[in-house]
C-alpha positions in Angstrom: 2.4 -0.4 18.3 5.5 -1.0 16.2 4.7 -3.3 13.2 8.3 -3.5 11.9 9.2 -7.0 10.7 12.8 -8.0 11.5 14.5 -10.2 9.0 16.8 -12.9 10.0 20.5 -12.6 9.0 20.0 -15.2 6.3 16.8 -13.5 4.9 18.6 -10.1 5.0 21.4 -11.6 2.9 18.9 -13.2 0.5 17.4 -9.7 0.0 20.8 -8.2 -0.7 21.5 -10.9 -3.3 18.2 -10.2 -5.0 19.2 -6.5 -5.0 22.5 -7.5 -6.6 20.6 -9.4 -9.3 18.4 -6.3 -9.9 21.5 -4.2 -10.2 23.0 -6.6 -12.7 19.9 -6.5 -14.8 19.8 -2.7 -14.6 23.5 -2.6 -15.7 22.8 -5.0 -18.6 20.0 -2.8 -20.0 22.0 0.4 -19.5 25.0 -1.1 -21.3 22.7 -2.3 -24.1 21.5 1.3 -24.7 24.8 3.0 -23.7 23.1 4.8 -20.8 25.6 6.0 -18.2 24.9 5.8 -14.5 26.9 5.7 -11.3 26.4 3.7 -8.1 26.2 6.0 -5.1 25.7 6.3 -1.3 25.9 3.0 0.6 26.2 1.0 -2.6 29.4 2.8 -3.5 30.7 2.8 0.0 30.0 -1.0 0.3 31.8 -1.7 -3.0 34.9 0.2 -1.9 35.1 -0.5 1.8 33.4 -4.0 2.0 34.0 -5.3 -1.5 30.3 -5.9 -1.7 27.3 -4.7 0.4 27.6 -2.9 3.7 26.4 -5.7 6.0 23.4 -3.6 7.2 22.5 -1.8 3.9 19.1 -2.8 2.6 19.1 -1.2 -0.9 21.1 -0.4 -4.0 21.6 3.2 -5.0 22.2 4.4 -8.6 22.1 7.9 -10.1 22.0 9.2 -13.7 21.4 12.5 -15.4 17.8 13.4 -16.0 18.2 13.1 -19.8 19.6 9.6 -19.3 16.8 8.7 -16.9 14.2 9.8 -19.4 15.9 7.7 -22.1 16.0 4.7 -19.8 12.3 5.1 -19.2 11.5 5.5 -22.9 13.8 2.9 -24.4 15.6 0.7 -21.9 12.9 -0.3 -19.5 11.2 -2.2 -22.4 14.3 -4.4 -22.4 14.1 -5.4 -18.7 13.3 -9.1 -18.3 9.6 -9.0 -17.4 9.8 -12.4 -15.8 12.4 -11.1 -13.4 11.7 -7.4 -12.6 9.6 -4.4 -13.3 10.2 -0.6 -13.3 8.1 1.3 -10.8 7.6 5.1 -10.7 4.6 7.4 -10.6 4.0 7.0 -14.3 3.9 3.2 -14.2 2.0 3.0 -10.9 -0.5 5.6 -10.0 -0.3 4.8 -6.3 3.5 5.1 -6.2 4.3 8.3 -4.2 8.1 8.6 -4.2 10.1 11.0 -6.3 12.5 8.4 -7.6 12.0 5.1 -9.5 12.7 1.6 -8.3 13.3 -1.8 -9.9 11.1 -4.4 -8.2 11.7 -8.1 -8.3 8.7 -10.1 -9.7 7.3 -12.5 -7.1 8.3 -10.4 -4.0 6.5 -7.9 -1.9 7.7 -4.7 -0.4 6.0 -3.6 2.8 7.0 -0.1 4.0 6.4 0.5 7.7 4.2 3.6 8.2 
């Protein structure tokens, strides 16, 4: 049985706009601490080709050097607006099992099929 929940077009767009707000908050904190990063993958392609999100893209992708990531975790994540978002990786959440970190929006839930 497939338990995948399909979002309406409007809800999918709302999700993308939340992701954009998260990306703006990430950028704000990185600029505050002079931490370089780049947008990648579908986020970069969407910015260039679609002047925004790829219509079917459901995430925002950024990369940074390991030393910058460690500095972000040490210094910058303390400046994230805690009423808006939180930083999640395997050091902040013992049940988190992915090899990369995520910014999560406070007041939302992420349910991963499977």
